[in-house]
C-alpha positions as CSV (number, residue, x, y, z in Angstrom):
1,M,-20.1,-16.6,-18.1
2,S,-17.5,-18.9,-18.2
3,P,-13.9,-17.9,-18.6
4,N,-13.9,-19.0,-21.8
5,D,-16.5,-16.7,-23.1
6,Y,-13.9,-13.9,-22.4
7,V,-10.9,-12.4,-24.5
8,I,-8.3,-12.0,-22.7
9,R,-5.4,-9.7,-23.7
10,I,-2.0,-8.9,-22.2
11,H,0.0,-5.5,-22.9
12,T,3.6,-4.6,-22.7
13,S,3.1,-1.4,-21.9
14,W,0.5,0.9,-19.8
15,S,0.6,3.1,-23.0
16,E,-1.3,0.2,-24.3
17,V,-4.1,0.8,-22.1
18,D,-7.0,3.5,-22.1
19,A,-6.8,5.6,-19.4
20,A,-10.0,6.3,-19.3
21,A,-11.5,3.1,-19.5
22,W,-9.5,1.8,-17.0
23,D,-10.2,4.4,-14.5
24,A,-13.8,4.0,-15.4
25,L,-13.8,0.3,-14.5
26,L,-11.8,1.4,-11.3
27,A,-14.9,3.8,-10.0
28,T,-16.6,0.7,-10.2
29,A,-14.2,-1.3,-7.9
30,P,-15.6,-1.9,-4.3
31,S,-12.1,-0.7,-2.9
32,P,-10.5,1.4,-5.1
33,T,-7.5,3.6,-4.4
34,P,-5.7,6.1,-6.2
35,F,-2.5,3.9,-6.7
36,L,-4.9,1.6,-9.0
37,R,-5.1,5.0,-11.3
38,H,-3.6,4.4,-14.6
39,G,-2.1,7.8,-14.3
40,F,-0.7,6.0,-11.2
41,L,0.6,3.0,-13.0
42,A,1.8,4.9,-16.1
43,A,4.1,7.0,-14.8
44,L,5.8,3.9,-12.5
45,E,6.8,3.1,-15.9
46,T,7.1,6.1,-17.8
47,S,9.5,7.5,-15.1
48,G,11.8,4.4,-15.2
49,S,10.8,3.4,-11.4
50,A,8.6,-0.3,-12.3
51,T,10.3,-1.4,-15.7
52,E,12.1,-4.2,-17.4
53,A,15.0,-2.6,-15.9
54,T,14.5,-3.1,-12.5
55,G,12.9,-6.2,-12.7
56,W,9.4,-5.1,-13.6
57,S,8.1,-5.6,-16.6
58,N,4.8,-4.1,-16.9
59,R,2.6,-6.4,-18.4
60,P,-1.0,-4.9,-17.5
61,L,-4.1,-7.6,-18.5
62,T,-7.7,-6.9,-19.9
63,L,-10.6,-8.3,-19.9
64,W,-13.6,-8.1,-23.0
65,C,-16.7,-9.2,-24.2
66,G,-17.0,-8.3,-27.6
67,K,-15.3,-4.8,-27.7
68,E,-16.4,-3.9,-24.2
69,L,-13.6,-3.7,-21.2
70,V,-15.1,-5.7,-18.4
71,G,-11.7,-6.6,-16.1
72,G,-8.4,-5.8,-15.6
73,C,-5.3,-6.5,-13.5
74,A,-1.9,-4.5,-13.0
75,V,0.5,-7.5,-13.3
76,Y,4.2,-7.5,-13.8
77,E,7.2,-10.3,-14.8
78,K,9.3,-9.9,-12.0
79,T,12.8,-11.4,-11.8
80,H,13.1,-10.8,-7.7
81,S,10.8,-10.2,-4.7
82,Y,12.0,-6.6,-3.9
83,G,9.2,-3.4,-3.6
84,E,6.6,-6.4,-2.6
85,Y,6.3,-6.4,0.9
86,V,4.9,-9.6,1.0
87,F,8.2,-11.7,1.6
88,D,8.4,-15.2,-0.5
89,W,12.4,-15.1,-0.4
90,A,12.3,-18.2,1.5
91,W,9.7,-19.9,-1.1
92,A,12.9,-18.8,-3.7
93,D,15.3,-19.8,-1.8
94,A,13.6,-23.4,-1.3
95,Y,12.9,-23.6,-5.4
96,E,16.7,-22.5,-5.7
97,R,18.3,-25.4,-3.7
98,H,16.4,-27.9,-5.5
99,A,17.5,-26.6,-8.5
100,L,14.4,-25.2,-9.6
101,A,14.0,-21.4,-11.3
102,Y,11.2,-19.8,-9.3
103,Y,11.7,-16.4,-11.3
104,P,10.6,-15.0,-13.4
105,K,7.3,-15.5,-11.7
106,L,3.7,-12.8,-11.7
107,L,2.5,-10.5,-9.2
108,A,-0.8,-8.6,-9.4
109,A,0.4,-5.9,-7.3
110,V,0.8,-2.1,-7.5
111,P,4.9,-1.4,-7.2
112,F,6.4,-0.4,-4.0
113,T,2.5,0.3,-2.5
114,P,1.6,-1.8,0.1
115,V,-1.9,-0.7,0.5
116,P,-5.1,-3.2,0.6
117,G,-7.6,-2.5,-1.8
118,S,-9.0,-3.9,-5.5
119,R,-6.9,-5.2,-7.5
120,L,-9.0,-7.6,-10.1
121,L,-10.7,-5.0,-12.0
122,A,-14.1,-6.9,-12.9
123,R,-17.6,-5.8,-14.1
124,D,-19.2,-8.4,-12.2
125,C,-17.9,-12.3,-10.4
126,A,-18.0,-14.0,-13.3
127,A,-15.6,-11.4,-14.4
128,R,-13.1,-11.9,-12.1
129,L,-12.9,-15.3,-12.0
130,A,-12.1,-15.0,-15.6
131,L,-9.1,-12.8,-14.7
132,L,-8.2,-15.2,-12.1
133,H,-8.4,-18.4,-14.2
134,G,-6.6,-15.9,-17.2
135,L,-3.4,-15.2,-14.8
136,R,-3.4,-19.3,-13.7
137,Q,-3.5,-20.2,-17.5
138,W,-1.1,-17.8,-18.4
139,A,1.4,-18.5,-15.8
140,E,0.5,-22.4,-17.0
141,E,1.9,-21.9,-20.3
142,A,4.7,-19.8,-20.0
143,G,5.9,-21.9,-17.2
144,H,6.2,-19.3,-14.7
145,S,6.7,-20.7,-11.3
146,S,4.1,-18.7,-9.6
147,V,1.2,-15.8,-9.2
148,H,1.4,-13.7,-6.4
149,L,-2.2,-11.4,-5.4
150,L,-1.2,-9.0,-3.3
151,F,-3.2,-6.8,-0.9
152,P,-6.4,-7.7,-2.3
153,D,-10.2,-6.6,-1.5
154,G,-12.1,-9.0,0.8
155,A,-14.0,-10.2,-2.9
156,E,-10.8,-10.7,-4.4
157,L,-9.3,-12.9,-1.6
158,D,-13.2,-15.2,-1.1
159,A,-13.1,-15.5,-5.2
160,A,-9.2,-16.7,-5.3
161,R,-9.9,-19.1,-1.9
162,R,-12.5,-20.8,-4.0
163,A,-10.7,-21.0,-6.9
164,G,-7.8,-22.6,-4.9
165,W,-5.1,-20.5,-4.2
166,L,-3.6,-20.0,-1.1
167,V,-4.3,-17.4,1.4
168,R,-1.5,-15.5,3.6
169,S,-2.2,-13.1,6.6
170,G,-0.4,-10.5,7.3
171,V,-0.9,-6.9,10.2
172,Q,-0.7,-3.2,9.3
173,F,-1.6,-0.6,11.6
174,H,-4.7,1.9,10.7
175,W,-5.6,4.9,12.4
176,H,-9.9,4.7,11.9
177,N,-11.9,8.2,13.4
178,P,-15.1,6.8,14.9
179,P,-18.1,7.2,12.9
180,E,-20.2,7.1,16.2
181,R,-18.6,10.1,17.8
182,P,-15.4,11.4,15.2
183,Y,-12.7,13.4,16.5
184,V,-13.3,16.9,16.8
185,D,-9.2,17.8,17.0
186,F,-6.7,16.2,18.2
187,G,-6.9,17.4,21.4
188,D,-9.9,15.0,21.4
189,F,-8.4,12.4,20.4
190,L,-5.5,12.2,22.6
191,S,-8.1,12.5,25.5
192,R,-9.5,9.2,24.8
193,M,-6.2,7.1,25.1
194,Q,-4.8,5.7,28.1
195,R,-2.7,8.5,30.0
196,D,0.7,6.7,29.6
197,K,-0.2,6.6,25.6
198,R,-1.7,10.1,26.3
199,K,1.3,11.7,27.8
200,K,4.5,9.8,25.4
201,I,3.0,11.5,22.5
202,Q,2.3,15.0,24.1
203,Q,6.3,14.7,25.3
204,E,7.3,13.6,21.3
205,R,5.5,16.6,19.7
206,R,7.1,19.1,22.5
207,R,10.5,17.6,21.9
208,V,10.1,19.0,18.1
209,Q,8.6,22.3,19.2
210,A,11.5,22.4,21.7
211,C,14.3,22.2,18.9
212,G,12.4,25.1,17.7
213,V,10.8,23.0,14.3
214,Q,7.4,23.7,12.4
215,L,5.7,21.9,10.3
216,D,3.7,23.9,6.9
217,A,1.1,21.2,5.1
218,R,0.5,22.0,1.5
219,W,-2.0,20.4,-0.3
220,G,-2.7,19.6,-4.1
221,D,-1.5,22.3,-6.2
222,G,-0.4,24.4,-3.7
223,I,2.6,21.9,-3.8
224,E,5.3,24.3,-5.7
225,P,7.6,22.6,-7.6
226,D,10.7,23.4,-5.6
227,D,8.7,21.8,-2.9
228,W,8.7,18.6,-4.8
229,D,12.6,19.2,-5.6
230,F,13.0,19.7,-1.9
231,F,11.0,16.5,-1.3
232,Y,13.0,14.1,-3.3
233,R,16.4,15.8,-1.9
234,C,15.4,14.1,1.4
235,Y,13.5,11.3,0.1
236,V,16.9,9.5,-1.6
237,A,19.2,11.3,1.8
238,T,17.1,9.1,4.1
239,Y,17.7,6.1,1.6
240,R,21.5,7.1,1.4
241,A,21.5,7.0,4.8
242,H,20.2,3.3,5.3
243,R,22.8,2.2,2.7
244,S,19.6,1.3,0.0
245,T,18.5,3.1,-3.0
246,P,15.2,4.8,-3.8
247,Y,12.5,2.8,-5.5
248,L,11.3,6.1,-7.2
249,T,12.6,8.6,-9.7
250,R,12.4,12.4,-9.9
251,D,10.3,12.0,-12.5
252,F,7.5,9.6,-11.3
253,F,7.0,12.3,-8.6
254,R,6.9,14.8,-11.3
255,S,4.4,12.7,-13.0
256,M,2.0,12.9,-9.7
257,A,2.5,16.6,-9.7
258,E,1.1,16.7,-13.4
259,C,-1.4,14.7,-13.2
260,M,-2.8,13.7,-9.7
261,P,-2.2,16.6,-7.8
262,Q,-5.0,16.6,-5.9
263,H,-3.9,13.3,-4.3
264,W,-1.1,14.7,-2.2
265,L,-0.2,16.2,1.0
266,M,2.8,17.6,2.0
267,F,4.4,18.4,5.4
268,I,7.9,20.8,5.1
269,A,9.9,20.8,8.1
270,T,11.5,24.2,8.7
271,R,14.1,25.3,11.7
272,E,15.8,28.7,11.8
273,G,14.2,29.6,8.3
274,Q,15.7,26.3,6.9
275,R,14.2,23.3,5.4
276,I,15.4,20.4,7.0
277,A,12.6,17.9,6.3
278,A,9.5,16.7,4.4
279,S,6.9,13.7,4.5
280,L,4.4,13.3,1.9
281,I,0.8,11.8,2.3
282,A,-1.4,9.9,-0.3
283,L,-4.9,11.0,-0.1
284,D,-8.2,9.8,-1.6
285,P,-10.8,13.1,-1.4
286,T,-13.5,11.0,-2.4
287,Q,-13.6,8.1,0.0
288,G,-11.5,10.3,3.1
289,V,-8.4,8.0,3.0
290,A,-5.0,9.4,3.7
291,Y,-2.1,7.2,3.0
292,G,1.6,7.8,4.7
293,R,3.6,7.1,1.8
294,Y,7.0,8.9,1.7
295,W,9.7,10.5,4.2
296,G,13.1,11.9,4.0
297,A,15.1,14.4,6.4
298,L,18.6,15.9,5.7
299,E,19.5,16.3,9.6
300,A,18.3,14.4,12.3
301,V,15.8,15.7,15.1
302,D,14.6,14.0,17.6
303,C,10.6,12.7,17.2
304,L,10.3,14.6,14.3
305,H,9.7,11.3,11.9
306,F,6.6,10.8,14.2
307,E,5.8,14.3,14.0
308,A,5.7,14.7,10.3
309,C,4.6,10.9,9.5
310,Y,1.7,10.5,12.1
311,Y,1.3,13.1,14.2
312,A,0.5,15.9,12.0
313,P,-1.0,14.2,9.4
314,L,-3.7,12.6,12.0
315,A,-4.2,16.4,13.0
316,W,-4.7,17.3,9.1
317,C,-7.0,14.3,8.8
318,I,-9.3,15.1,12.1
319,A,-9.6,18.6,10.6
320,Q,-10.5,17.1,7.4
321,G,-13.2,14.8,8.2
322,Y,-11.3,12.0,6.6
323,K,-11.9,8.3,8.0
324,R,-9.0,6.6,8.0
325,F,-5.1,7.1,8.3
326,E,-3.3,4.4,6.7
327,G,0.7,3.9,8.2
328,G,2.0,1.7,6.1
329,A,3.1,-1.9,6.1
330,Q,4.8,-2.9,9.5
331,G,5.5,-1.2,12.4
332,E,4.5,-2.3,15.4
333,H,5.5,1.4,17.4
334,K,2.3,2.6,15.5
335,L,0.0,1.2,17.7
336,A,1.4,3.2,20.7
337,R,0.5,6.3,18.4
338,G,-3.0,5.7,17.6
339,L,-2.9,3.2,15.4
340,T,-4.4,-0.2,14.8
341,P,-4.0,-3.7,14.4
342,V,-6.1,-4.8,10.6
343,R,-5.2,-8.0,8.9
344,T,-3.8,-7.6,5.8
345,H,-4.3,-10.7,3.1
346,S,-2.4,-11.9,0.1
347,A,-3.1,-15.3,-2.0
348,H,-0.8,-17.4,-4.3
349,W,-1.1,-19.7,-6.8
350,L,2.4,-22.3,-6.9
351,G,2.5,-24.5,-9.9
352,H,5.0,-27.1,-8.7
353,P,2.4,-29.2,-6.4
354,A,4.9,-30.1,-4.1
355,F,6.0,-27.3,-2.9
356,R,2.6,-25.9,-3.1
357,D,1.9,-28.4,-0.3
358,A,4.6,-27.2,1.6
359,V,4.4,-24.1,1.3
360,A,0.3,-24.5,2.9
361,R,1.5,-26.2,5.5
362,F,3.4,-23.6,6.0
363,L,0.8,-20.6,5.7
364,E,-1.6,-23.0,7.9
365,R,1.2,-22.8,11.1
366,E,1.9,-18.6,9.7
367,A,-1.9,-18.0,10.2
368,A,-2.2,-19.6,13.4
369,G,1.0,-17.3,14.7
370,V,-0.6,-14.2,13.1
371,Q,-3.9,-14.4,14.8
372,A,-2.1,-15.1,17.9
373,Y,-0.1,-11.7,17.4
374,V,-3.1,-10.1,16.7
375,D,-5.0,-11.0,19.7
376,E,-1.3,-9.4,21.6
377,L,-2.1,-6.2,19.8
378,D,-5.9,-6.2,20.7
379,A,-5.0,-6.7,24.6
380,R,-1.9,-3.9,24.4
381,A,-4.7,-1.3,22.3
382,P,-3.7,2.4,23.2
383,F,-7.4,3.6,23.6
384,K,-9.3,3.8,27.1
385,R,-11.3,1.1,27.9
386,P,-15.1,1.3,27.5
387,E,-16.9,2.0,31.4
388,P,-18.9,-1.0,32.0
389,P,-22.6,-0.7,32.7
390,T,-23.9,0.7,35.9
391,P,-25.9,-2.5,37.3
């Protein structure tokens, strides 16, 4: 089928998109994540976290073949570049210096969520290409400067590249449970690391214990309303300590507790009977994947962030037989803690030919730098080298 054989509908709210049909389409995607569920995206809107008032105008795009929903994409008209984790501020600045409007732009992504996975939900390759064609046509007709597809899966990236979009690379740090010999427990995980890295982690965990801090894990329906309230206090306090404003509202987390409880794991840190910090981990129980997402503390304790956001979640993942833990955006410090580098990608269409050529040249240079950086990180891998074969 050609792109002209489909009907594209651009909505102005997630309430206009059938939740069951959307989630059924997501279930067939190559790399589904909980963050593209209708409930998650709708909660961002209804909670006031991602709305026109915050610079995120909801524009869900659906693709139809007759009366059948065959494709969809979470799209936003953006008036800034906050909360994306693929940084194009320099591009926007270049447009402004040449008296051109960079905003609004179209963004195909999950707000505030740098998690790789399917973005162009499509029944088949033809539908995927139709979504890309529709995004570009929309931008051209609306006079938008650009379209940005962030953290797509491999099939989507290939399709975007074939459609002439520019491809950009980045790096994240993920933990993997080796399928050929899964970790038995956290001690087994440490035993496979180089001695200096193992000692560093053991020292950091002992510092937390020496401060009298204990962590309690709560999962799904076991997370009580007052736990969510406490977590949000910590979350807001940490943003304020960094002179920033949190992206997500309390109503967003209330919605998560109501409609997606099975996708959340919370660690609460206590000392002398008082709660002092909390971390919130997203889960995909079906895929066996955990995602480090949110953290906050009411007081500072040396190394508690590492314990609540990495070590305790990794121990939990090992105990539950999970395959992967994704540590989120950036963070080279994660390498020494057992998370290894993974390439991430984005695809970009820019309407202005001269700027497109300039960005293409920049991305070519940047890609070489990213590859050199990954090679350097691989050389500093924290795990023991395999023994050479006996002659």
